[in-house]
N, C-alpha and C positions, 0 to 999 in steps of 0.2 A: 504494498500500499505506500503510496506516495511516490514511487520510484518512476525512473523513466527508463522504458524498454524499447529498444530498436529492434529490427530483424534479426541481427546477429544474437543478441540476448535471448530472444525468444526461440531461435532455431536451437541454441545450446540448451535450453531447457527441454525441448522437444527431444533432444538425442539422448540427454539425461535419463529421461522418461522411458524412452525406448530401450535405453542400456539396462534398465533394472530387470528386464525380460518380463515384467509382471503384467504387461498389457497387449492386446493383440494389435490395437491400433490406437494412435494419439493424433488428435487434431486440435487446432484452436480458433477462436473467433474473438472478434472486439465487439462489445456491447455498449450502447450509448451513443447519443447524437451530438454530444459536445464534451470537452474535457471537463472532470477527469473521466476516461474512458475505463472500462473494465476488460481485462483480458481473461478469458475463460478457456481452461484446457478440457476437452472432452477425451476421456480415457476408457476406452473399452477394456475391461478385465480380461485377462486371459487365464489359462490353466494354471494351476499351482504345482503339478507334479509332472514328471517326465518319465518316459519310458521308451527305450529302443533297443534293437537288436540288428546285427549286421554280420555278414559272410564276406571274408577277403581272401583272394587267391592270388599268388605269385610264385616265382620261381625260388625264392629264398625259403619262406616257411610253409610253402606247397598251399595249405588252406588253414585259415583259423576262423573261430566265431567269436562273437562278442555281444554282450547285453549290459545295459546299465538302467538303473533305476533311480530318479531322484524325486524326494519327498520334500515339499515345500521350498524347492530350488527357484520357484518364479514367483515367490512371495515378496512383496516389498520389505518385510522385516520378519525376524523371528527364527526359530530353529530350522535347520536343512539338514538333509541326509542324503549322502550321494553314494551309491555303491556300484562298482563295475566289476565285471570279470571277462577274462579273454582265456579262451580254450584252444590250445594248438601246442606247438613244440616248445613254446615258452609261457605257459600258463600264468596269468597274473590276476590276483584278487586285490581289489583296492576299495577300502571303506573311508569315508570322510564325513565328520559330522562338523557343524559350524552354526555360528548364531550371527545374525546380521541386525545390528541395532535400527531404531527407527531413525535417529539422527545421523550426521556424518561420520560417527565413529567408525573405525574399521571392523570389517569382520573377523571374527575370532574363531580358531577352528583347530579342529586335531584330526589326523588322518593315519591311518595304518596301511601299507602296502606289502603284500606277500608275493614273491616271484620265484617260480621254479626254474632254475637254469640247468640245462644239460649240453653235452658234447659227447657224441659217440663216434670215435674214429677207428682206423686201424690198430693204432698204438696206444690209444687214451680213451678211456670212459669216464666222464666226469658228471656229477649230479650234485645239486647244491639248492637248499632252500634259503632264500634272501628275503630280509624283511626291513621294513624302514616305518619309524614312527617320527611323524611331524606334528611340531606346534608352530602355528603359524598366524600372522594378521595379513589381512588383504585389504586393498583399498576397494571401498564400496561405491565409489562414485566414478571410477574411470570407465568411460564409454568404450573407447577404441583399444582396448586391451586389459591387462591385468598386472598388478603389483603385488608380491607376495614376499613377506620377510618372515623369517623363522629359524627354529632350532631342529636338527634332526639327531636321531640314534638309530645306526645301522647295525644289523646283526646277521650273522650267518649261522643260524642254530643247527644246521645238518650240513654235513660234507661227505661226499664219497668219490674216491679216485681210484680207478685201477689203470696202472701203466706198466712199462717193462720194467721200472725201477722197483715195483713194489705195489701195495693196496694200502690205501687209507680210508677209514669211515669213522665218523664220530658225530654224536648228538652233544653240542655244548654251546654256550654263550660266550666263550672266551674271546671269540673274534667280534669286536664291536668298535665302533667309531662313532665320535661325536663332534657335531659341526654346526655352525651357523650358515644359513643361505639367503640369498635374494634372487629372485627371479621376476624379471620386467619384461612385458611384451607390449609393445604398440603396432597396432594392426589397423589399415585404413583401406585394405583392398576390397574392391568391390565383388571379387570372386575368390573363394579361398583356392581353387585349384588352376582356374585359367583367368587370372586378372588382366585388366586393360589398364587400370589406373589404380595409384595407391601406393602403399610401402609397408613393409613389417620389418620391426626392429626388436631383436631379443638380446637380453643381457642375463647371463647365468653366472652367478658368482658363489663360491664356497670357501668357508675358512674352516679347516679340520683341526681342532686344537688338542684332540685326543684320539688315540687308535691303538689298537692291538689285534695282531692277527695270528692265528695258530697255523703254523706252515706244516710242509710235508713231513719233517721229521723233528722240527723243534719249534719252540715258540719265539717268535722275533718280538721282543719288547722294547727294542729301540725306537722311538718315535719323536719325530720333531713337527712343529705344525706345518699342515700342507695346505696350499692355495690352488683353487681351481678357478678359472674365468673362462667364459665362452661368449663371444659376441658375434652376431649375424645380423646382415643387412640385405634385404631383399626389396627391389622396387620395380614398378612397371615404369620404367624411364621416359620411354618414348613409345607412342603409338601412331603408325602410319599406315592408314587403310587398313589392311587386314594383318600388318604385321606388328607385334608388340615386343620390345626389347626389354629383357629382364635381367640385369645385372645383379650378381650375388657376391658377397664377401663373407667369409667365415674366419674367424679368428680364434684360437685356444691356447690356453698355457695351463700347465699343470707342473708343480714341483715335486709330484710323487712318482713313485715307480711302483711295479706291482708286486715286489717282494713285501711289502708292509701293507698297503691299501687293497681294495677289492677292485676287481676289473671294472666294476659299475662306475668306480670313480676316475677312471682313466680316460683318455681321449680316445675316441675311436674315428675312423674313418671307413665309409663304405655304405652301399644301400641307397634308397632314394627318398628315405624319410628321416629328418633330424630327429635325433633323441628316441628312436624306435626301441632299441635294446638297452643302451646306456644312457647316463645323464648328458655326456657330451659327444654324442654321435653326430658327425658331420657328414652328410651325404655328398657322394662323389661318383660321377658316372663312370669311372674306370674301375670301380668295384662295385658290381652291381648285386653280388651275393656274398654274405658275410661281412665281416669287418676287419680291420687292421688296427692293432693299438698303438699309440704314440704317447711319448712324454716330453716335456720341454715346450718349445714353441711350435705352433702351426699355423699356416696361413694358406687358405684357398680362395683365390678370386675365381669367379666362373660367370659364365654368360649363356643365357637361354634365349633364342629367337624363336618366337611362337607365331605360327602362320595360320589363320582361321580359313580352314576350307569351306565350311559352311556353318550353319547355326550351332551344331553339336560336334563337328570334327574338326581337328587340328593337326598339324605338323610342326614338331619342334625340334629345332637343331640345338643340341647341347654342347657345351665345351667346359674345360676347367683345369686348372693348375693346382698342383698340391705341392707345397713347400714347408718343409719342417727342419728344425734345428734342436738337438737335446741341451745346448748350452746357452745361445743368446738369440735374440729377437733379430739382430743383425745377420747371424747365420743363416736364417731362411733365405736370404737373397744371394747365399754364395752359390746356389744352384748345384751344390755336391750331392745334395738329397732331394730328388724332386720326381714328380711324375705328371704326365700332362695326358688328357683324354678327350675323345669327341664323340658323339652319339647322335643318331637320329631316331625320331620317336613318333609313332601315331598314336593321337590320343582322341577318344570319343566320349562324350558325356551320355551317361545312362541313367535310369531310374535308380538303379542299384549302386552307382557310384561310378567314377571314371575308368575306363578301359585303355591300357596303356600297353603297347608293344614296340619294342625298340632294339637297335643294336648299337654296339659300342666298340671303341678301340682305344687302348691305353699303351703307354710306352711299356708298362711293366708287365701288363696282363695280356695284352694284344686283343685279339676279337673275343666279344661276348654279345650275348643276347638276354633278353630279358622281357617279362610280362607281368603286369598287375591289373586286377579287377577288382572293384570295390572301393569304399572309402578307407582311408588311412586311420588306423586307430590301434 
């Protein structure tokens, strides 16, 4: 009351109301024949709960299914409960409870994630249960993205390994890590898979101040604070006719080695989806199956050129450069350790998610092919 509101301020309020996800539609009107006028927002209430299922096929995990249930997730305020389950080669169960205040205070939440990891090869069979407990605060008013700060406790309560050197199997909570983290995402893309305008910026940082890993034959108790940071930037920089140019830059740094921390805490490169298997996974067209661990500094500039064939079909040319150095950031430009790759991909929108079929070539892995069908989760 008594304020002055222009179009920019009104549209900011509209964006915030949409960002709450509590309304199906939001419109506004101005009432009165002379000043002072009244600005009236008409909000159509939406559903308060969410439910969804999905199936995904690709040449990496072959097939996996997912389901999620959200109770109260679309309410303006109050308690919320979100549960997600993924069934496949890497099963995941995630349960998260939070409370959203009525005012501008942040969302307060707690989450528990359990992941079963396995690797079966000719000389190695590895199985593990990995758990993470999060306490977090989340910005409740950010429209285009999310900001989350918190504390994590990670555990590996079960390990089993069979290799040529011997056998190891144990139930214990001795392998554990405590850390503080920050996850920030800004996303203004007009389409999550085939954008023509907007940008996406992700910042992930973790400070691990305590850690203890029970190893193959002995317990490694020597631990110094470890740092992890990941930064990625993707933008629809230019759209000319049916062409959209999508430059990407990925940067990562970790001071940890796998002798003490868990592979989840390492930087990894590979696949088509960022963060699919581990926290700091960078997608790279040259490694379309599996992933490769790195430590130290890593930089990967990439460029995708997307051509719209028709309303639902696209042809995408992909390229990328992978630079890393274990000792210094300047070392990534020495070109002593690098990889470069190119790829050509056909994409099509479907009601069940995008269909992708592509071929790639990299300096290290040479020719390869891949396919993917369904939404990424």
